[in-house]
C-alpha positions as CSV (number, residue, x, y, z in Angstrom):
1,M,119.7,112.8,58.7
2,M,117.6,114.0,61.6
3,V,119.0,114.5,65.1
4,E,117.0,114.9,68.1
5,A,117.6,118.3,69.9
6,G,119.9,117.6,72.9
7,K,121.6,114.5,71.7
8,A,125.0,114.9,70.4
9,V,126.0,112.6,67.6
10,E,130.0,111.6,67.6
11,P,131.2,112.0,64.1
12,I,132.5,109.1,62.0
13,W,136.5,109.8,60.9
14,F,137.3,108.6,57.4
15,F,141.1,108.8,56.5
16,P,141.6,109.0,52.6
17,H,145.1,108.0,52.8
18,K,144.3,104.6,54.5
19,F,141.3,104.1,51.9
20,W,143.8,104.6,49.2
21,A,146.3,102.2,50.7
22,A,143.6,99.7,51.1
23,T,142.2,99.9,47.8
24,R,145.2,100.9,45.4
25,N,145.1,97.5,43.9
26,M,141.6,97.2,43.2
27,P,139.7,97.9,40.2
28,K,138.3,101.4,40.1
29,E,134.6,100.1,40.2
30,E,135.4,97.9,43.2
31,A,136.9,100.8,45.2
32,D,133.9,103.1,44.1
33,K,131.2,100.4,45.4
34,L,133.3,99.9,48.8
35,L,133.2,103.8,49.3
36,D,129.6,103.8,48.3
37,K,129.1,100.9,51.0
38,V,131.0,102.9,53.8
39,I,129.1,106.1,53.0
40,S,125.7,104.3,53.2
41,L,126.8,102.5,56.6
42,S,127.8,106.0,57.8
43,E,124.5,107.5,56.9
44,A,122.6,104.5,58.7
45,R,125.1,104.9,61.7
46,D,125.8,101.3,61.6
47,L,128.8,101.4,63.8
48,E,129.2,97.8,64.3
49,A,129.6,97.4,60.7
50,L,132.2,100.3,60.2
51,R,134.4,98.9,62.8
52,K,135.8,96.4,60.5
53,Y,137.4,99.0,58.3
54,D,140.9,100.4,59.1
55,F,140.3,103.6,57.2
56,V,137.3,104.5,59.3
57,S,137.4,105.5,63.1
58,L,134.5,106.0,65.4
59,E,136.5,108.0,68.1
60,N,138.0,111.2,67.6
61,P,141.9,110.5,66.7
62,Y,142.8,114.3,67.6
63,R,141.1,114.2,71.1
64,K,144.1,114.0,73.7
65,K,143.7,110.8,75.6
66,A,143.5,111.2,79.6
67,V,146.8,110.2,81.4
68,A,146.2,108.0,84.5
């Protein structure tokens, strides 16, 4: 993936334990297809489509939230 100089791209966070929980009752082939789809969406930066997956986060889960 090419990124223009000077433009920061936020990472997409993937949580394997949540993926496992969401797919533990799926056949292996179906879970593999889902993982391939999520990887493809991530590479395409299709953030809107990624929002529907609980095991993907578009915000840094380790960043401290500002207290008002």
